[in-house]
N, C-alpha and C positions, 0 to 999 in steps of 0.2 A: 463700571465701566461702561464707556461711551461706544457706539457703535464705531466710531472712526480707529480708536484703539484695538477693535477687535479685527478691522479690516487690515489694520497695517501689522498686525502679528501673523496674519493669514498669507500677507505678501511675501512678510518675512520667512517664513514657513517656506513656501514656493520657491524664493530664488535659493535658498540654503540648501534643501530637497535637491533642487534640478542641478545646483551646482557639484556637491557632492556625489550624486548619483552619475554626474558626466564623468567625473574624475574617475571613481571606482569603476564604471563602463571602459574608462579606456585602459586603466591596468588589466584590467579582466580579459579584456580582446587582444592584450600585445600578444604577439605570435611566438615571442622567444622566451617564452616563460616553461621553464623545464619542468619536468614530473618531479615530486619529492621522491626520495631515497625510498628503498623498503616498498616500491609497488603501490604507493599510495596514490589518490585522485590528485591530479594536477592543481597547481596553486589557483589557477584560471578558474577552475570549476567550484573552489573553496571561497572564490571572492565573488562569484554569482552567488552562490548558495548564502554569503554572508551580507547581500546588498541591502538588506532589510535594513540595517544599522544606519545607512545613510538617510532612511526617511525616520527613522528613531530620532537621531542627533538634529535632522532639521526641525521636526516637531518639536523636541523639547528644548532645543535652543531658543527657539520664538517664543514658547512659554515660558520658559523660564525668565527671559528677557522682560517679558510683560508683566510678571510678578515682581521682579526685582524694581521695575518703576512704579510700581504699585497702581498696577492697573486692574486689578482684580479686587479691591476695595476689601471690606468686609469677608469676601469668601475666599480672601489670600490661603488661610486655613483648610479650607476643602480643597482649592484646589491645587496647593502645594502638596497636599498628601498624597492626591492623585497622581500626580506629576512622579513624587518619590516612588509609588507604589510600581507604577506601570515602568519606570526605570529599572527596577530590580528583576521585575520580570523578564524585561528586553534583556537585560544583563545575564539571567540566567538561559535565555534561549540562546544568546551566542555563543556561550558556551557549549549549549546542547549542539548547534551547528557544526563545533568544531568538534567535538567528541561526546557521543549521545550520552546520556544522564538516565537514571532511574525515572520512570513515571512518578513513583511516590515522592522523589525529591521534588519534583516538578510542580507537583501538587501543594508540597509542603510550603514551598516557596510563594506559590498563588495565593493560599490561604493566608499567609502572613502579611502578604502586601494588602489584601482584600481587608482583614482586620486593621492595619493602619489607615487605610481612606473611611472606614466607618470610625474611628476612633478619633480622628482630626475631623470629622464632620459632626461629630457629637449626636449621633443616631442612639435612640434607647436600645436596650439589650435585644429586645424580641425584634424590633427592627434590623438592629445589626446583625444579628444572627440571618435572617432572611435574604439581607444584603449580602453579605459573604457568599452564603449558596451559590445566589443568584450570579454574581460577580464570577466566581470560579466555574459555573456551570457555563456560562457565556462566554467567558475566555478562551476556555478550550473548545466549545463550538466553530466560533469563526476561525480558530488556528486551523480546523479541520479543513476549511476551505482553501486553504492554500493548497490544491492538489492539481491547479491549470494554470497556466498565462493569464494574467489580468484577472482573473475570478476573485479572489479576496480583496485587492485593490479596489474594484470596480464596486462589490457588495459592499465593503466599509464605506466607501465614499459615499454611496447613497444613505447607508445609516446615519455617518454622521451629519450629511445634510437634515435628516429627520430630525436628531437631537439638538441642533445648532436651530431651527424652527421653535422646537419645544420650550427651548431655553428663553428665546425670545419671547414667545408670546408667554410665558409662566413669570416674567416681571423681575427675572434676576438674569442679567444679562452677563454678570461676569460668570456663570457656570458655563457660557457659551463659548470660552474663552480655547478651553482644549478642543470641543468638536470643530471650530472655527479652524484651528491649528490642522485639525486631522484632514479635513476636505482640501486644504491648501497642498499640504504635504503629501498626501495620497494622489491628488492630482499630478504632482510633479513627478512622482516616482511611477506613475502608470505611463510614461511617456518613454520608461525604459523596461518596464513591466508588463507591456504588451507583446502578443504574440508575435513572431517569435521571441522569448524574453533574452535580453541581455543580462540582466540583474533580477533575483528573488527577492522576496520576502524573507523565508527561512523561517526559523522559529521564532528570531531574534525580532523581525517585523511581524509576524502572524501574532503572536501571544503580546507585544506592546499594543495592537491594532486591538485587538479581542478585549484586552484587560482596559485601554482606554472608554471602547465604547459603553461596554458593561457598565464599569464604575459612573461615567457621565451618567448614564439612565438612571443608576441608583441615586445618584445625588439630585439630579432634576426632580425624580418622582419624591425624594426627601424634602426638596423644597415647593414644591407644586402647593397651590392654593388649594382648601379644603373641597371647593366647590368643584376641582376638576376631575375627570373620571382617569387619571394618571396610573393608577392601579391596572387598567386595561389597555389605555393606548400604549405605554412605553413598552411593556413586554412584547407588543405587536411588532416592534421594529427589529428584533432579533429571530422574526418567524423563519427564513431561509437557513439560517445558520443551525438554528434546532431541528427544523426538517431535513436537514442533511445528516444530522447527529442520529436522529430516529432512524432515517433510511438504512445506514450504515449496522446501527445495532441490530434491527430487527433483519437484516440481509443475514448478518453473521450470524445472528441465534438459528435461525433458518437451518444454514448450512453448517451448523454445528463449528464454527472456528471462533477463534480467539476474538474479543472484543476489542483487544491491544493490538493486534497485527496490522499493519498498514497492508492494504489491498486496493485494488482498483474496481472499486464500490460504491463511488461516491456520486455527485450530481453529474458531475461533468464527464465523469468515465462511461454512465449508461447515457449519455447524451451523444457520444463520441460512438457509440455502439450502434446508433441508430443515424450515423452519416450526418451528424452536425458537426461542424469545423470548430476550434479551439475557440477563434474570437467569436463565433455563434455561440458557444457553450455559455463562454463568458457574459454577452450581451444578454442571453437571455435570462440568466440567472439573475443578472443585475434589473432587469426589466421584472424578473418576478419578485426581488427585494422591493421594487418601488411600489408595488400595490400596497403591501402591509404599511410601510413605512408612512406612503400618502395619508391612509386612511388613520393609521395612529395619529399622526399630527394634526390632522382636521377634527379626530375625536377630541385629543389634547385641547385643543383652541376652542372647543364647544361649539364648533359647525357644524357637526353631526353627532348624531345619537351613538352611543356605545354597542348597540346592536349591531350597527354596521361593521363591526369586526367580526362578526362571524361568517362573510361574505370572503374576506380573503383567507381566514381559517379554513374554511371548506375549501377553498379553491387548493388550498396547499394541502389538504389531506387528501384529495383527488388526485393531484400530482404525486405524492409519493406513493399511491395507491399505484398509480400508472408507471413510474417507474421500478417499482417492485417487482413487476412483470417483465421487464428488460433482463434478460440474464446477464450476471457480473460474474458468476465464475465459471471455470472449463468443467466439463462434465469428467467426474473420476475415473481412473481406469480401474473396471472390474474385471475380475479372471473368471472365466468360463464356469458354470456351475457344476457342481462335480454330484450328478445324480446317482441314485443307485444303480440304474441298468449301466451307466457307463463304467461304474466300479465292477458290475458283475462280467461285464465284456472282456475289462480288461484281466480280470482272474484268470476267465476261460482260455484267452487267448496265450497267459503265460503257461497255463497246465498243458494246452496244446502242445507249444514249444518243448516242453519239459518230456514229454510222452515221445515225441519225433525224435530228440536227443538220446533218449533211452534205448530206442529200438536200433538207431543208427549204433550205438555202442555194443549192444548184444549181438547184431548182425558182424561187425568187425571180429569180435571174438571167436565170433563161431567158424568163420573162415581162416582165422589165424591157429584153429585148433583142428584141421583137417590134415593128415600126414602125407606127404608128396609119393605117388606110387613108386616103386622099384620097377626096372625093367625085369622082362620076364627071362629064365633061362633058356638058353639056345637059340632064341629067337632073334636073327641077325637082319633080316628085311624087313619089308611092309608087303602087303597086299598089293597086287597092282591094282592100279585106278585109284589110289586114296591121296596120291598127289604128293606125297611125303618123299623125300630123297631116299636114294637107296643106301642102306648101311645104316639108318637112324633106327634106336632102340626102340622100343615098342612094350607096352604092360601086354598084361594076358587077353585084356580085352580088344587089343590093337590100336589104342592111344598111343601116342608118341609120348616119350619121357622127356622133361626138360632138366638140363642138365644143372646141376648148382652153380651158381654165381663165383667168380673166382673171386679168392681172399686176399688175393697179393702176395701168397708165401710161396715159394717156390719149392722148399723143403717139402712140407705137407702135400702140394702138387704130385711129386715125384714119386713119392711113398704110395698115393692113391691109384697111380698109372701103373706101377707096379704090381700093385694087389688085383687090380684088374686084368693085368696082363698074365 
């Protein structure tokens, strides 16, 4: 395949992606789109979430047209299998965007697509197993980068540019077809995915991008000349994606959280906690990815010794260690400790309340048991100076008696008055 054919495919992917993304953006931002019945998310949000399908269609259409025109020459089978596997993964991602699927099902489809790529490329069994594991791992690592506006698009564009350079240097330009269309398609989609994002890659575009990058790297490495250090150079292109996955897994393991539960603990989330803006996080991560990508491409071109790859790897390890020190989770709410002294104090207070209530009950019972004093016979008045009215009945000790309260029964009152009279 000549250079003009690659350029033409890239230009076609750019224009198709831009046109489709612009149409999807107009529909998504249309103000009169009503919400779906049943309390579901509005259709506009669903269109934004599935916006990555426009990039998939643009890249896939341009690559498929180039294959149909015979531009890939003898590598048509490998590129065709790669495109078919990426399309299957993207279709599953689109379904996942509309209705979440099990992680086991997604892994099974990704594995089957990777096996298809390996079989179409004609790799040996040992190399094929390693390639399948690598493709599935890197696909999910890149898909996890879709947690901020423009992040995965920028990192994928930088990585695809590195793969494009390696394919040209390796002497097999046919394998540069898909990386070229990826660079163009992601650049066109970035216009709508930059902060504030009007469209998102979603699972469809993220898994397609990750699978295309991982499978392209595996095919370029398999077709590399024996003298080149492809085994060390090409894996370095996925350094940032793998670093983000390692950061997430280490953080969740330390915090005793589920490794499959989505949480705000990725690279961009931690950068945001140290007051880095969303565009700034995307730019910093893309620059971070550009260092190992450029180093790997230069090592693949035999312009640098493979030992130079240790520099970006060491820098990445230091960056991950620094990011781990940024808190990613809210502190758990802990109940006050229940010590022995506090329990003893509460038991003592309860005992005191019980004793006080018992004493009140005994005092009330004792007061009710004292009989009322009866008036003394023959005593009709009170001693002078006592302050009691004349004619008040008194006891033998001289204390005034208290008459019984009226009971509201006239007959009994009359009988009692007659007896006293």
